[in-house]
matplotlib code that plots the C-alpha trace (Angstrom):
import matplotlib.pyplot as plt

x = [52.4, 49.6, 50.3, 48.0, 50.1, 48.5, 50.2, 50.5, 51.7, 53.3, 57.2, 57.7, 59.6, 56.3, 55.6, 59.0, 59.5, 56.5, 57.6, 60.8, 59.5, 56.6, 59.7, 61.6, 59.3, 58.8, 62.2, 61.9, 58.9, 56.2, 53.1, 52.5, 48.6, 49.4, 45.9, 45.8, 45.0, 47.6, 50.4, 53.4, 56.4, 59.1, 56.6, 58.2, 54.5, 56.6, 57.6, 55.4, 55.0, 53.5, 50.2, 48.5, 44.3, 43.3, 40.9, 38.5, 36.1, 33.0, 32.3, 29.0, 27.3, 27.3, 29.9, 32.3, 35.6, 35.7, 35.1, 38.2, 38.6, 35.6, 36.1, 39.5, 38.4, 36.1, 38.9, 40.7, 37.6, 37.6, 41.0, 41.1, 38.2, 39.2, 43.6, 43.5, 45.5, 46.5, 47.3, 47.1, 49.2, 49.0, 51.8, 50.9, 48.1, 45.8, 43.0, 44.4, 44.7, 40.8, 39.8, 41.7, 40.1, 36.2, 38.0, 38.3, 35.1, 33.8, 34.6, 34.2, 33.6, 36.7, 40.8, 42.3, 44.2, 46.6, 49.8, 49.5, 53.4, 53.2, 56.2, 56.2, 54.1, 51.2, 51.8, 54.3, 51.6, 48.4, 47.4, 48.1, 45.7, 42.2, 40.2, 42.1, 43.3, 40.8, 40.2, 44.2, 44.7, 42.0, 42.9, 46.8, 44.9, 42.3, 45.7, 46.7, 50.0, 51.8, 55.7, 57.4, 60.6, 62.6, 63.1, 62.0, 59.0, 58.3, 58.4, 56.5, 53.7, 53.7, 54.0, 51.0, 48.3, 48.8, 49.1, 49.6, 49.8, 53.2, 54.6, 57.5, 60.3, 61.1, 63.3, 63.3, 66.4, 67.7, 68.9, 72.7, 73.4, 71.3, 72.2, 76.3, 78.4, 77.3, 77.4, 75.5, 77.8, 78.7, 76.5, 78.8, 80.6, 77.3, 76.4, 80.2, 82.4, 84.8, 85.2, 83.4, 81.8, 78.5, 75.8, 73.0, 69.4, 66.3, 63.0, 59.6, 60.3, 57.0, 58.6, 59.1, 62.5, 63.7, 63.9, 65.5, 67.9, 69.3, 70.2, 71.2, 74.1, 74.9, 75.3, 77.7, 79.8, 79.9, 80.6, 84.2, 84.8, 82.8, 80.3, 77.1, 73.7, 71.7, 67.8, 66.2, 62.1, 59.3, 56.3, 55.1, 58.6, 59.9, 58.9, 60.5, 64.0, 64.2, 63.3, 65.8, 68.0, 67.8, 68.4, 71.7, 72.5, 73.4, 71.2, 74.1, 75.7, 72.1, 70.5, 66.4, 66.0, 62.4, 61.0, 63.2, 63.4, 66.3, 68.5, 71.1, 72.8, 72.5, 73.1, 76.3, 78.0, 77.1, 80.1, 77.6, 73.4, 72.3, 68.8, 68.2, 64.8, 62.8, 62.0, 62.4, 61.1, 64.0, 65.8, 65.7, 67.2, 70.0, 70.5, 70.2, 73.0, 75.0, 74.8, 76.5, 79.6, 78.2, 79.0, 75.6, 75.2, 71.4, 69.9, 70.0, 65.6, 63.8, 64.8, 68.2, 70.8, 69.8, 71.4, 73.4, 76.5, 77.8, 81.4, 81.6, 79.5, 78.9, 77.3, 74.6, 73.4, 69.7, 67.6, 67.7, 71.1, 73.0, 76.3, 77.2, 76.2, 78.0, 80.8, 81.0, 80.8, 83.7, 85.3, 84.8, 84.6, 88.2, 89.8, 91.7, 89.9, 86.8, 85.1, 85.4, 87.2, 84.3, 81.1, 83.3, 82.2, 79.0, 78.3, 79.8, 77.8, 74.7, 75.2, 76.0, 72.3, 70.2, 70.4, 67.1, 68.7, 68.8, 65.4, 63.3, 63.8, 62.6, 59.3, 58.7, 59.1, 56.4, 54.3, 53.7, 54.0, 50.9, 48.9, 50.2, 48.7, 45.3, 45.1, 45.0, 42.3, 39.7, 40.1]
y = [-25.6, -27.4, -24.5, -23.9, -21.9, -20.8, -19.4, -19.3, -22.4, -21.6, -20.4, -17.3, -15.8, -16.1, -19.4, -20.0, -18.7, -20.2, -24.0, -23.4, -22.2, -24.7, -27.3, -25.9, -25.6, -29.5, -30.2, -28.7, -30.8, -28.8, -29.8, -27.9, -27.6, -26.7, -25.0, -23.8, -24.9, -27.1, -28.2, -25.5, -26.5, -26.9, -29.0, -32.3, -34.7, -37.2, -35.3, -37.1, -32.9, -32.2, -32.1, -31.2, -29.8, -28.7, -26.0, -27.5, -24.4, -24.2, -23.7, -21.7, -20.3, -17.8, -16.9, -14.9, -16.2, -19.1, -17.6, -18.9, -16.4, -17.5, -21.2, -20.6, -19.5, -22.8, -24.6, -22.6, -23.1, -27.5, -27.9, -26.0, -28.0, -31.0, -30.9, -28.6, -25.7, -23.6, -20.9, -19.7, -17.9, -16.8, -15.1, -12.9, -10.7, -10.1, -12.5, -15.1, -12.2, -12.2, -14.8, -15.7, -14.1, -14.9, -17.8, -16.6, -14.7, -18.1, -19.9, -17.6, -17.9, -20.7, -18.6, -18.6, -15.9, -15.5, -13.4, -12.5, -12.4, -9.1, -9.9, -7.2, -7.4, -7.1, -3.8, -2.6, -3.3, -5.0, -4.0, -0.3, -0.4, 1.3, -1.4, -3.2, -1.1, -0.2, -4.7, -4.9, -2.3, -3.3, -7.2, -5.9, -4.3, -6.6, -9.2, -10.4, -10.7, -8.7, -9.3, -7.5, -9.5, -6.5, -2.7, -1.9, -3.3, -2.6, 1.3, 0.9, -0.2, 1.9, 4.4, 3.6, 2.8, 4.7, 1.4, 2.2, -0.9, -3.2, -5.4, -7.2, -7.6, -11.7, -11.3, -14.4, -17.1, -20.1, -23.5, -22.5, -26.4, -26.9, -23.8, -24.8, -25.0, -28.5, -28.2, -31.0, -34.0, -33.4, -30.5, -27.6, -29.4, -30.4, -26.1, -24.8, -28.1, -26.1, -24.3, -21.0, -19.0, -19.4, -16.4, -17.4, -15.9, -17.6, -16.6, -16.2, -14.8, -11.6, -8.4, -6.6, -9.6, -7.7, -11.1, -9.0, -7.6, -10.6, -11.3, -8.0, -8.2, -11.4, -10.6, -7.3, -10.1, -13.2, -9.9, -8.9, -12.8, -17.0, -17.6, -19.6, -18.7, -20.4, -19.1, -20.6, -20.5, -19.7, -17.2, -14.7, -13.0, -15.6, -16.0, -11.9, -13.8, -16.3, -14.0, -11.2, -14.7, -15.3, -11.8, -11.2, -14.9, -16.7, -19.8, -22.1, -20.0, -18.8, -22.7, -22.5, -24.5, -24.2, -25.4, -26.5, -28.2, -28.1, -25.2, -25.3, -27.7, -25.5, -22.3, -23.8, -24.2, -20.5, -17.8, -14.6, -14.5, -11.3, -10.5, -6.8, -6.8, -3.2, -3.8, -6.6, -6.4, -8.7, -10.7, -14.2, -16.1, -13.1, -15.1, -18.0, -17.9, -16.3, -18.9, -21.3, -18.6, -17.2, -13.5, -10.8, -8.4, -6.2, -3.5, -0.8, -1.1, -1.7, -4.2, -5.6, -3.8, -5.0, -8.7, -8.2, -5.1, -2.9, -4.2, -6.5, -10.1, -8.6, -4.9, -2.8, -0.9, 1.3, -1.1, -0.8, 0.5, -3.0, -1.4, -0.8, -4.7, -5.3, -4.2, -5.3, -8.3, -8.5, -7.0, -10.5, -12.5, -11.6, -11.3, -14.3, -16.5, -15.6, -14.4, -16.4, -14.4, -12.9, -15.6, -16.7, -13.5, -13.6, -16.6, -15.4, -12.9, -15.2, -17.2, -14.2, -12.7, -15.0, -18.5, -19.9, -21.5, -18.1, -16.8, -20.0, -19.4, -15.6, -17.1, -19.8, -16.2, -14.0, -17.2, -17.5, -13.9, -13.4, -16.5, -14.9, -12.0, -13.4, -15.7, -11.9, -10.0, -12.4, -12.6]
z = [25.8, 23.2, 20.4, 17.5, 14.9, 11.7, 8.1, 4.7, 3.6, 0.5, -0.2, 1.2, 4.4, 6.9, 6.4, 6.1, 9.5, 11.3, 10.3, 11.6, 15.0, 15.4, 14.5, 16.8, 19.6, 18.6, 19.1, 22.7, 23.9, 22.7, 20.6, 17.4, 15.9, 12.6, 11.3, 7.7, 4.0, 2.8, 5.1, 5.7, 3.0, 5.4, 8.0, 9.6, 9.2, 10.6, 14.2, 16.7, 18.4, 14.8, 13.4, 10.9, 10.9, 7.3, 6.5, 4.1, 2.4, 1.1, -2.3, -3.2, -6.2, -3.8, -4.1, -5.3, -3.5, -0.8, 2.3, 4.2, 7.1, 8.3, 7.5, 9.4, 12.6, 12.4, 12.6, 14.6, 17.6, 16.7, 16.8, 21.0, 22.1, 20.6, 21.2, 24.3, 23.3, 24.6, 22.7, 18.9, 17.4, 13.9, 11.6, 9.1, 10.2, 7.3, 7.2, 10.0, 13.2, 12.2, 12.5, 15.9, 17.3, 15.9, 17.9, 21.1, 21.2, 19.8, 22.1, 25.6, 28.2, 27.9, 27.6, 24.4, 23.5, 20.8, 19.5, 16.1, 14.8, 11.7, 8.6, 6.6, 3.7, 6.3, 7.4, 4.5, 1.8, 2.6, 6.2, 5.0, 1.7, 2.8, 2.2, 5.0, 7.6, 9.3, 10.4, 10.7, 13.0, 14.9, 14.9, 16.3, 18.8, 20.1, 20.0, 22.8, 22.2, 19.5, 17.3, 15.0, 13.5, 13.5, 14.9, 11.2, 11.6, 15.3, 13.9, 9.9, 12.4, 15.1, 12.3, 9.4, 12.4, 15.5, 17.6, 21.1, 22.9, 23.2, 20.3, 21.4, 18.8, 18.4, 15.4, 12.5, 13.6, 12.0, 13.2, 13.1, 13.7, 10.7, 8.3, 7.8, 5.6, 4.4, 0.5, -0.6, -2.3, -6.0, -7.0, -6.8, -9.6, -11.3, -11.0, -11.5, -13.7, -14.4, -10.9, -12.1, -8.6, -7.9, -7.2, -5.7, -4.7, -3.1, -3.1, -4.0, -7.7, -5.9, -8.1, -4.6, -4.8, -7.6, -10.1, -13.4, -11.2, -9.7, -14.0, -14.9, -11.7, -12.9, -16.7, -15.6, -13.8, -16.4, -18.7, -16.6, -15.0, -15.4, -13.1, -12.5, -10.9, -9.6, -9.2, -6.0, -6.0, -8.4, -8.9, -10.9, -11.9, -13.6, -17.2, -17.2, -15.4, -17.9, -20.9, -19.8, -19.8, -23.0, -24.0, -22.8, -23.6, -19.9, -20.3, -20.1, -17.1, -15.0, -13.5, -12.2, -10.0, -9.2, -5.1, -2.7, 0.2, 2.2, 1.5, 2.8, 1.1, -2.2, 0.0, 1.1, -2.2, -3.2, -3.6, -3.0, -1.9, -4.1, -2.4, -4.4, -2.9, -3.7, 0.5, 2.8, 6.2, 8.2, 4.6, 5.9, 3.3, 3.7, 6.9, 5.8, 3.6, 5.8, 8.3, 5.6, 5.0, 2.9, 1.8, 0.8, -1.3, -0.4, -1.3, 1.8, 3.2, 5.9, 8.3, 6.6, 7.9, 11.2, 9.5, 6.9, 8.1, 5.2, 4.3, 6.4, 6.5, 2.7, 1.2, 1.0, -2.4, -2.7, -4.5, -8.5, -8.6, -10.1, -11.1, -7.8, -6.5, -9.7, -8.9, -4.9, -6.8, -8.8, -5.9, -3.8, -6.4, -7.4, -4.2, -3.2, -1.1, -3.2, -0.3, 2.2, 5.2, 5.3, 4.5, 7.8, 9.4, 8.0, 10.1, 13.3, 13.2, 11.6, 14.6, 17.7, 16.7, 15.1, 16.4, 17.1, 20.5, 21.4, 19.8, 20.8, 24.6, 23.6, 21.8, 24.7, 27.8, 25.4, 25.4, 29.6, 30.1, 27.6, 29.3, 32.9, 31.7, 29.1, 33.1, 34.8, 32.9, 32.8, 36.1]

ax = plt.figure().add_subplot(projection="3d")
ax.plot(x, y, z, "-o")
ax.set_aspect("equal")
plt.show()
């Protein structure tokens, strides 16, 4: 198949999943065309089955904000015509599904079906805003196919938008051959030269990730034992976290790496992963850590309980409960094996439910079903 994929190319869950999906599909022989304003952060430009089409947005004095939605719709149509796309797959409803809907209308009577994948804040935060709710609901209902990344998000979408159409749950995934415990040589010695346990966090540092809670948890752990904290990513809350690190005099024990590629090599040196988010519709970073045999302490919110099983491959706490999270962290890191057995169980659970080898065929099957239904409807 020839598939157009649109996502936010930034360091966030929806963009990461969309990019990984495109690369997994390309490995199976499909031609993938990413359509966005910048190359997705994890895209492999050297794969002959992967192509990037830049959306250029012109600025005019008349516009306070460049009309990206319209420019994206135009580029979608252009790529559809030049590359003979079979379908569009857009990730994150706002504004991508609206652009796809416009592109499909402009392509008529030619057939350009599009699928919308809902990722979380496009439903729970942005889409439910009164300014966007009607257009979000309309674009979901007008999509030729709709998927959600968790059962939680499916239920929230139905509840918030009163959606009557069927929505398929296809979860996030990891390449279990790539995400395995293969530490980058010398990295552990660099970060923890005296063999200290390493706690880790990976995100886009938005307020919903509660980055300062990560630092608070670590401070409580550090008061009980030597340890290091590695913070991968970047975003608006980095300054607040850096200030808190200085305030608690933890500068020598906290490492800010910035945005990283090849995160599996870094995750593989961790002993424990912290994800104290206010809300997660799935928790992709936790899954990536689990696949690398790292136990997870996360919050009992959204779709996280579908990924992390309390007491089996990690622990779940309520948002803001840094004391309980720290107690669990100390319990894990105080074990003779420093949590290795729990980490191995985490990988087994990740492989059982969320391997790309199982999830990608579900997407392929869904694509075929949508194409068949679209053809039948037009006939």
